[in-house]
A tleap script that builds the chain and sets N, CA, C and O, in Angstrom:
source leaprc.protein.ff14SB
mol = sequence {
  NMET ASP LYS LEU LEU ASN LYS LYS ASP LEU
  ALA GLU ARG TRP GLN VAL SER GLU ARG THR
  ILE ASP GLU TYR ARG LEU SER GLY ILE VAL
  VAL PRO ILE LYS GLY LEU PRO CYS ILE ARG
  PHE ASN LEU GLN TYR ILE GLU LYS ILE GLU
  GLY ASN ILE PRO GLU LYS ILE THR ILE ARG
  GLU LYS LYS LEU GLU LYS GLU LEU ILE GLU
  VAL LYS LYS GLU ARG ASP TYR LEU ARG THR
  VAL PHE ASN ASN ILE ILE THR GLU SER ASN
  LYS CYS ILE GLY TYR CYS CLYS
}
set mol.1.N position { 61.303 60.004 106.295 }
set mol.1.CA position { 62.440 59.121 105.976 }
set mol.1.C position { 63.571 59.825 105.832 }
set mol.1.O position { 63.432 60.965 105.389 }
set mol.2.N position { 64.760 59.420 106.110 }
set mol.2.CA position { 65.947 60.339 105.802 }
set mol.2.C position { 66.426 60.008 104.463 }
set mol.2.O position { 66.220 58.915 103.936 }
set mol.3.N position { 67.134 61.066 103.865 }
set mol.3.CA position { 67.408 60.764 102.674 }
set mol.3.C position { 68.790 60.042 102.459 }
set mol.3.O position { 69.696 60.318 103.245 }
set mol.4.N position { 69.020 59.115 101.422 }
set mol.4.CA position { 70.158 58.359 101.473 }
set mol.4.C position { 70.917 58.835 100.155 }
set mol.4.O position { 70.307 59.283 99.185 }
set mol.5.N position { 72.242 58.704 100.203 }
set mol.5.CA position { 73.079 59.108 99.133 }
set mol.5.C position { 74.044 57.743 98.933 }
set mol.5.O position { 74.561 57.110 99.854 }
set mol.6.N position { 74.151 57.459 97.534 }
set mol.6.CA position { 74.968 56.462 97.086 }
set mol.6.C position { 76.498 57.157 96.813 }
set mol.6.O position { 76.788 58.325 97.071 }
set mol.7.N position { 77.320 56.223 96.276 }
set mol.7.CA position { 78.920 56.611 96.395 }
set mol.7.C position { 78.933 57.775 95.279 }
set mol.7.O position { 79.717 58.712 95.428 }
set mol.8.N position { 78.160 57.733 94.272 }
set mol.8.CA position { 78.134 58.642 93.212 }
set mol.8.C position { 77.627 60.005 93.555 }
set mol.8.O position { 78.166 61.013 93.096 }
set mol.9.N position { 76.451 60.055 94.472 }
set mol.9.CA position { 75.894 61.203 95.084 }
set mol.9.C position { 76.915 61.898 95.890 }
set mol.9.O position { 77.127 63.108 95.799 }
set mol.10.N position { 77.583 61.041 96.736 }
set mol.10.CA position { 78.455 61.574 97.817 }
set mol.10.C position { 79.620 62.423 97.038 }
set mol.10.O position { 79.874 63.619 97.175 }
set mol.11.N position { 80.290 61.417 96.135 }
set mol.11.CA position { 81.336 61.909 95.292 }
set mol.11.C position { 80.959 63.302 94.696 }
set mol.11.O position { 81.853 64.146 94.645 }
set mol.12.N position { 79.867 63.575 94.298 }
set mol.12.CA position { 79.575 64.625 93.358 }
set mol.12.C position { 79.515 65.576 94.457 }
set mol.12.O position { 80.270 66.539 94.323 }
set mol.13.N position { 78.754 65.543 95.587 }
set mol.13.CA position { 78.577 66.500 96.745 }
set mol.13.C position { 80.026 66.967 97.077 }
set mol.13.O position { 80.326 68.160 97.130 }
set mol.14.N position { 80.859 66.003 97.286 }
set mol.14.CA position { 82.233 66.349 97.738 }
set mol.14.C position { 83.202 66.883 96.686 }
set mol.14.O position { 84.244 67.462 96.996 }
set mol.15.N position { 82.815 66.666 95.434 }
set mol.15.CA position { 83.644 67.001 94.153 }
set mol.15.C position { 84.998 66.258 94.288 }
set mol.15.O position { 86.103 66.788 94.172 }
set mol.16.N position { 84.724 64.816 94.577 }
set mol.16.CA position { 85.942 63.911 94.427 }
set mol.16.C position { 85.367 62.710 93.609 }
set mol.16.O position { 84.224 62.651 93.155 }
set mol.17.N position { 86.441 61.666 93.483 }
set mol.17.CA position { 85.984 60.627 92.635 }
set mol.17.C position { 85.162 59.590 93.445 }
set mol.17.O position { 84.949 59.697 94.653 }
set mol.18.N position { 84.751 58.645 92.714 }
set mol.18.CA position { 83.985 57.532 93.691 }
set mol.18.C position { 85.097 56.597 94.305 }
set mol.18.O position { 84.853 55.948 95.322 }
set mol.19.N position { 86.174 56.545 93.749 }
set mol.19.CA position { 87.390 55.894 94.401 }
set mol.19.C position { 87.745 56.541 95.524 }
set mol.19.O position { 87.991 55.891 96.540 }
set mol.20.N position { 87.818 57.798 95.508 }
set mol.20.CA position { 88.157 58.453 96.753 }
set mol.20.C position { 87.173 58.210 98.082 }
set mol.20.O position { 87.511 58.096 99.260 }
set mol.21.N position { 85.924 58.172 97.525 }
set mol.21.CA position { 84.864 57.691 98.571 }
set mol.21.C position { 85.129 56.444 99.202 }
set mol.21.O position { 85.158 56.273 100.421 }
set mol.22.N position { 85.354 55.426 98.175 }
set mol.22.CA position { 85.907 54.145 98.616 }
set mol.22.C position { 86.999 54.210 99.583 }
set mol.22.O position { 86.933 53.527 100.605 }
set mol.23.N position { 88.119 55.062 99.325 }
set mol.23.CA position { 89.309 55.115 100.113 }
set mol.23.C position { 88.585 55.687 101.499 }
set mol.23.O position { 88.727 55.027 102.529 }
set mol.24.N position { 87.892 56.782 101.519 }
set mol.24.CA position { 87.441 57.263 102.872 }
set mol.24.C position { 86.828 56.401 103.511 }
set mol.24.O position { 87.120 56.312 104.704 }
set mol.25.N position { 85.798 55.493 102.966 }
set mol.25.CA position { 85.121 54.363 103.689 }
set mol.25.C position { 85.997 53.264 104.189 }
set mol.25.O position { 85.700 52.777 105.280 }
set mol.26.N position { 86.945 52.844 103.600 }
set mol.26.CA position { 87.903 51.849 103.955 }
set mol.26.C position { 88.734 52.470 105.092 }
set mol.26.O position { 89.105 51.715 105.992 }
set mol.27.N position { 89.049 53.724 105.136 }
set mol.27.CA position { 89.784 54.133 106.018 }
set mol.27.C position { 89.117 54.596 107.372 }
set mol.27.O position { 89.789 55.003 108.320 }
set mol.28.N position { 87.807 54.506 107.385 }
set mol.28.CA position { 86.912 54.913 108.375 }
set mol.28.C position { 86.559 56.336 108.475 }
set mol.28.O position { 85.856 56.674 109.427 }
set mol.29.N position { 86.977 57.281 107.563 }
set mol.29.CA position { 86.457 58.628 107.418 }
set mol.29.C position { 85.191 58.799 107.238 }
set mol.29.O position { 84.684 59.824 107.693 }
set mol.30.N position { 84.433 57.906 106.583 }
set mol.30.CA position { 83.094 58.154 106.398 }
set mol.30.C position { 82.417 56.563 106.334 }
set mol.30.O position { 82.836 55.647 105.627 }
set mol.31.N position { 81.396 56.517 107.163 }
set mol.31.CA position { 80.842 55.184 107.475 }
set mol.31.C position { 79.529 55.016 106.846 }
set mol.31.O position { 78.604 55.756 107.182 }
set mol.32.N position { 79.364 54.056 105.915 }
set mol.32.CA position { 77.863 53.743 105.390 }
set mol.32.C position { 76.841 53.171 106.314 }
set mol.32.O position { 77.131 52.612 107.371 }
set mol.33.N position { 75.763 53.323 105.908 }
set mol.33.CA position { 74.558 52.619 106.695 }
set mol.33.C position { 74.834 51.122 106.654 }
set mol.33.O position { 75.062 50.522 105.604 }
set mol.34.N position { 74.796 50.461 108.054 }
set mol.34.CA position { 75.072 48.909 107.897 }
set mol.34.C position { 73.748 48.308 107.810 }
set mol.34.O position { 72.717 48.846 108.213 }
set mol.35.N position { 73.832 47.202 107.281 }
set mol.35.CA position { 72.661 46.341 107.102 }
set mol.35.C position { 71.876 46.478 105.807 }
set mol.35.O position { 70.795 45.911 105.650 }
set mol.36.N position { 72.477 47.285 104.835 }
set mol.36.CA position { 71.859 47.312 103.586 }
set mol.36.C position { 72.691 46.549 102.579 }
set mol.36.O position { 73.887 46.370 102.805 }
set mol.37.N position { 72.179 46.139 101.596 }
set mol.37.CA position { 72.698 45.256 100.513 }
set mol.37.C position { 73.591 46.078 99.523 }
set mol.37.O position { 74.245 45.520 98.641 }
set mol.38.N position { 73.586 47.369 99.705 }
set mol.38.CA position { 74.383 48.219 98.771 }
set mol.38.C position { 74.934 49.427 99.793 }
set mol.38.O position { 74.442 49.653 100.898 }
set mol.39.N position { 75.770 49.970 99.349 }
set mol.39.CA position { 76.608 51.241 99.961 }
set mol.39.C position { 75.823 52.474 100.000 }
set mol.39.O position { 75.795 53.138 98.963 }
set mol.40.N position { 75.196 52.881 100.999 }
set mol.40.CA position { 74.373 54.138 101.208 }
set mol.40.C position { 74.783 54.857 102.274 }
set mol.40.O position { 75.158 54.248 103.276 }
set mol.41.N position { 74.784 56.193 102.247 }
set mol.41.CA position { 75.271 57.190 103.345 }
set mol.41.C position { 73.762 57.844 103.791 }
set mol.41.O position { 72.894 58.092 102.954 }
set mol.42.N position { 73.627 58.037 104.986 }
set mol.42.CA position { 72.732 58.951 105.508 }
set mol.42.C position { 73.078 60.520 105.336 }
set mol.42.O position { 74.082 61.032 105.831 }
set mol.43.N position { 72.129 61.208 104.581 }
set mol.43.CA position { 72.392 62.498 104.517 }
set mol.43.C position { 72.604 63.191 105.620 }
set mol.43.O position { 73.576 63.946 105.603 }
set mol.44.N position { 71.883 63.135 106.685 }
set mol.44.CA position { 72.024 63.914 108.015 }
set mol.44.C position { 73.399 63.454 108.716 }
set mol.44.O position { 73.954 64.199 109.524 }
set mol.45.N position { 73.861 62.346 108.413 }
set mol.45.CA position { 75.244 61.994 108.995 }
set mol.45.C position { 76.261 62.840 108.024 }
set mol.45.O position { 77.009 63.695 108.497 }
set mol.46.N position { 76.232 62.581 106.865 }
set mol.46.CA position { 77.035 63.497 106.056 }
set mol.46.C position { 77.115 64.886 106.335 }
set mol.46.O position { 78.238 65.378 106.442 }
set mol.47.N position { 76.070 65.627 106.475 }
set mol.47.CA position { 76.098 67.033 106.781 }
set mol.47.C position { 76.672 67.145 108.305 }
set mol.47.O position { 77.297 68.138 108.679 }
set mol.48.N position { 76.420 66.118 109.077 }
set mol.48.CA position { 77.045 66.337 110.426 }
set mol.48.C position { 78.635 66.199 110.284 }
set mol.48.O position { 79.308 66.899 111.041 }
set mol.49.N position { 79.221 65.450 109.482 }
set mol.49.CA position { 80.775 65.132 109.684 }
set mol.49.C position { 81.502 65.940 108.466 }
set mol.49.O position { 82.713 65.836 108.272 }
set mol.50.N position { 80.610 66.791 107.627 }
set mol.50.CA position { 81.205 67.852 106.685 }
set mol.50.C position { 81.755 68.740 107.525 }
set mol.50.O position { 81.166 69.162 108.520 }
set mol.51.N position { 82.948 69.091 107.174 }
set mol.51.CA position { 83.575 70.224 107.805 }
set mol.51.C position { 84.456 69.688 109.185 }
set mol.51.O position { 85.096 70.504 109.848 }
set mol.52.N position { 84.420 68.362 109.509 }
set mol.52.CA position { 84.981 67.786 110.501 }
set mol.52.C position { 85.976 66.738 109.868 }
set mol.52.O position { 86.688 66.056 110.605 }
set mol.53.N position { 86.018 66.621 108.557 }
set mol.53.CA position { 86.665 65.714 107.908 }
set mol.53.C position { 88.251 66.260 107.980 }
set mol.53.O position { 88.581 67.313 107.434 }
set mol.54.N position { 89.100 65.494 108.649 }
set mol.54.CA position { 90.590 66.176 108.701 }
set mol.54.C position { 91.142 66.195 107.343 }
set mol.54.O position { 91.342 65.116 106.784 }
set mol.55.N position { 91.441 67.415 106.686 }
set mol.55.CA position { 92.063 67.547 105.603 }
set mol.55.C position { 93.516 67.393 105.543 }
set mol.55.O position { 94.076 67.105 104.485 }
set mol.56.N position { 94.228 67.598 106.780 }
set mol.56.CA position { 95.703 67.375 106.835 }
set mol.56.C position { 95.923 65.952 107.053 }
set mol.56.O position { 97.076 65.605 106.798 }
set mol.57.N position { 95.179 65.074 107.434 }
set mol.57.CA position { 95.384 63.706 107.612 }
set mol.57.C position { 95.053 63.096 106.141 }
set mol.57.O position { 93.955 63.263 105.611 }
set mol.58.N position { 96.077 62.400 105.559 }
set mol.58.CA position { 95.697 61.863 104.041 }
set mol.58.C position { 95.299 60.429 104.553 }
set mol.58.O position { 95.401 60.002 105.703 }
set mol.59.N position { 94.781 59.726 103.340 }
set mol.59.CA position { 94.249 58.470 103.406 }
set mol.59.C position { 95.587 57.730 103.635 }
set mol.59.O position { 95.413 56.749 104.358 }
set mol.60.N position { 96.698 57.874 103.294 }
set mol.60.CA position { 98.011 57.123 103.453 }
set mol.60.C position { 98.288 57.167 104.930 }
set mol.60.O position { 98.652 56.155 105.530 }
set mol.61.N position { 98.114 58.380 105.551 }
set mol.61.CA position { 98.516 58.493 107.031 }
set mol.61.C position { 97.482 57.706 107.821 }
set mol.61.O position { 97.887 57.100 108.812 }
set mol.62.N position { 96.187 57.643 107.497 }
set mol.62.CA position { 95.256 56.976 108.124 }
set mol.62.C position { 95.594 55.376 108.059 }
set mol.62.O position { 95.466 54.700 109.080 }
set mol.63.N position { 95.992 54.841 106.936 }
set mol.63.CA position { 96.416 53.442 106.771 }
set mol.63.C position { 97.394 53.328 107.629 }
set mol.63.O position { 97.402 52.296 108.300 }
set mol.64.N position { 98.296 54.169 107.813 }
set mol.64.CA position { 99.767 53.925 108.379 }
set mol.64.C position { 99.400 53.738 109.936 }
set mol.64.O position { 99.934 52.895 110.657 }
set mol.65.N position { 98.321 54.730 110.384 }
set mol.65.CA position { 97.984 54.698 111.848 }
set mol.65.C position { 97.411 53.253 112.239 }
set mol.65.O position { 97.761 52.694 113.279 }
set mol.66.N position { 96.415 52.633 111.241 }
set mol.66.CA position { 95.850 51.508 111.448 }
set mol.66.C position { 96.952 50.430 111.398 }
set mol.66.O position { 96.690 49.523 112.189 }
set mol.67.N position { 97.990 50.259 110.784 }
set mol.67.CA position { 98.962 49.409 110.650 }
set mol.67.C position { 99.966 49.543 112.034 }
set mol.67.O position { 100.587 48.595 112.515 }
set mol.68.N position { 99.974 50.677 112.459 }
set mol.68.CA position { 100.882 50.901 113.489 }
set mol.68.C position { 100.129 50.132 115.086 }
set mol.68.O position { 100.705 49.515 115.981 }
set mol.69.N position { 98.782 50.464 114.945 }
set mol.69.CA position { 97.932 49.708 116.036 }
set mol.69.C position { 98.085 48.168 115.833 }
set mol.69.O position { 98.125 47.442 116.827 }
set mol.70.N position { 98.160 47.713 114.730 }
set mol.70.CA position { 98.430 46.501 114.609 }
set mol.70.C position { 99.755 45.830 114.885 }
set mol.70.O position { 99.826 44.758 115.485 }
set mol.71.N position { 100.805 46.495 114.426 }
set mol.71.CA position { 101.887 46.289 114.847 }
set mol.71.C position { 102.197 46.306 116.479 }
set mol.71.O position { 102.861 45.436 117.041 }
set mol.72.N position { 101.672 47.311 117.057 }
set mol.72.CA position { 101.658 47.350 118.723 }
set mol.72.C position { 101.026 46.244 119.188 }
set mol.72.O position { 101.595 45.730 120.152 }
set mol.73.N position { 100.034 45.711 118.817 }
set mol.73.CA position { 99.364 44.548 119.182 }
set mol.73.C position { 100.129 43.192 118.993 }
set mol.73.O position { 100.016 42.238 119.763 }
set mol.74.N position { 100.808 43.218 118.035 }
set mol.74.CA position { 101.562 42.016 117.577 }
set mol.74.C position { 102.716 42.164 118.621 }
set mol.74.O position { 103.141 41.172 119.214 }
set mol.75.N position { 103.148 43.244 118.808 }
set mol.75.CA position { 104.673 43.520 119.587 }
set mol.75.C position { 104.098 42.986 121.024 }
set mol.75.O position { 104.749 42.154 121.657 }
set mol.76.N position { 103.051 43.415 121.439 }
set mol.76.CA position { 102.597 43.063 122.997 }
set mol.76.C position { 102.358 41.558 123.126 }
set mol.76.O position { 102.567 40.962 124.183 }
set mol.77.N position { 101.891 40.934 121.959 }
set mol.77.CA position { 101.510 39.344 121.885 }
set mol.77.C position { 102.998 38.714 122.100 }
set mol.77.O position { 103.258 37.889 122.975 }
set mol.78.N position { 103.997 39.273 121.095 }
set mol.78.CA position { 105.351 38.415 121.121 }
set mol.78.C position { 106.013 38.794 122.371 }
set mol.78.O position { 106.787 37.975 122.868 }
set mol.79.N position { 105.812 39.964 122.972 }
set mol.79.CA position { 106.513 40.069 124.379 }
set mol.79.C position { 105.754 39.125 125.367 }
set mol.79.O position { 106.479 38.744 126.286 }
set mol.80.N position { 104.727 38.747 125.396 }
set mol.80.CA position { 104.003 37.719 126.216 }
set mol.80.C position { 104.562 36.292 126.046 }
set mol.80.O position { 104.844 35.508 126.952 }
set mol.81.N position { 104.668 36.107 124.753 }
set mol.81.CA position { 105.277 34.710 124.229 }
set mol.81.C position { 106.773 34.547 124.752 }
set mol.81.O position { 107.239 33.528 125.263 }
set mol.82.N position { 107.446 35.775 124.519 }
set mol.82.CA position { 108.905 35.819 124.735 }
set mol.82.C position { 109.035 35.736 126.281 }
set mol.82.O position { 109.963 35.039 126.690 }
set mol.83.N position { 108.229 36.356 127.216 }
set mol.83.CA position { 108.270 36.241 128.658 }
set mol.83.C position { 108.104 34.913 129.014 }
set mol.83.O position { 108.930 34.405 129.773 }
set mol.84.N position { 106.998 34.147 128.511 }
set mol.84.CA position { 106.704 33.005 128.730 }
set mol.84.C position { 107.666 31.812 128.454 }
set mol.84.O position { 107.596 30.738 129.052 }
set mol.85.N position { 108.646 32.140 127.404 }
set mol.85.CA position { 109.520 31.168 127.176 }
set mol.85.C position { 110.860 31.418 128.020 }
set mol.85.O position { 111.669 30.538 128.315 }
set mol.86.N position { 110.943 32.637 128.320 }
set mol.86.CA position { 112.049 32.819 129.537 }
set mol.86.C position { 111.672 32.180 130.839 }
set mol.86.O position { 112.499 31.549 131.497 }
set mol.87.N position { 110.543 32.325 131.178 }
set mol.87.CA position { 109.855 31.671 132.546 }
set mol.87.C position { 110.074 30.220 132.547 }
set mol.87.O position { 110.604 29.560 133.441 }
set mol.88.N position { 109.584 29.799 131.396 }
set mol.88.CA position { 109.587 28.176 131.191 }
set mol.88.C position { 111.171 27.630 131.181 }
set mol.88.O position { 111.480 26.559 131.704 }
set mol.89.N position { 112.145 28.522 130.506 }
set mol.89.CA position { 113.391 28.246 130.379 }
set mol.89.C position { 114.175 28.166 131.650 }
set mol.89.O position { 115.054 27.348 131.921 }
set mol.90.N position { 113.649 29.289 132.499 }
set mol.90.CA position { 114.412 29.440 133.926 }
set mol.90.C position { 113.968 28.121 134.678 }
set mol.90.O position { 114.804 27.513 135.345 }
set mol.91.N position { 112.626 27.656 134.577 }
set mol.91.CA position { 112.184 26.502 135.232 }
set mol.91.C position { 113.188 25.292 134.870 }
set mol.91.O position { 113.702 24.582 135.734 }
set mol.92.N position { 113.381 25.163 133.621 }
set mol.92.CA position { 114.224 24.040 133.062 }
set mol.92.C position { 115.586 24.030 133.806 }
set mol.92.O position { 116.090 23.048 134.350 }
set mol.93.N position { 116.117 25.330 133.738 }
set mol.93.CA position { 117.404 25.472 134.267 }
set mol.93.C position { 117.517 25.100 135.851 }
set mol.93.O position { 118.469 24.517 136.368 }
set mol.94.N position { 116.258 25.596 136.554 }
set mol.94.CA position { 116.507 25.103 137.868 }
set mol.94.C position { 116.117 23.614 138.221 }
set mol.94.O position { 116.234 23.166 139.362 }
set mol.95.N position { 115.706 22.978 137.288 }
set mol.95.CA position { 115.398 21.734 137.533 }
set mol.95.C position { 116.767 20.876 137.305 }
set mol.95.O position { 116.986 19.821 137.901 }
set mol.96.N position { 117.625 21.444 136.401 }
set mol.96.CA position { 119.015 21.040 136.135 }
set mol.96.C position { 119.973 20.986 137.185 }
set mol.96.O position { 120.889 20.177 137.329 }
set mol.97.N position { 119.642 21.967 137.911 }
set mol.97.CA position { 120.823 22.367 138.958 }
set mol.97.C position { 120.844 21.383 140.031 }
set mol.97.O position { 121.663 21.483 140.945 }
savepdb mol mol.pdb
quit
């Protein structure tokens, strides 16, 4: 069976705080095992991603990237709504003529 690490184990391994591990997890830098009632990380997975964690990308930048994706989705939706309004308005103007 694969060895599992908890947040404390991983924080000690990476020499960061447990809060940093939480931030990494929330930003998608590190992903815990799904389906467990507690947060655990597979050691093989951790060994695989070590060295691939982008040091230059800060957690703040990662959050901003996620926000940008959401804003773009909202923009696209609002464009669709606006175009529908314009189309329906043109139909109404056509009926009035």
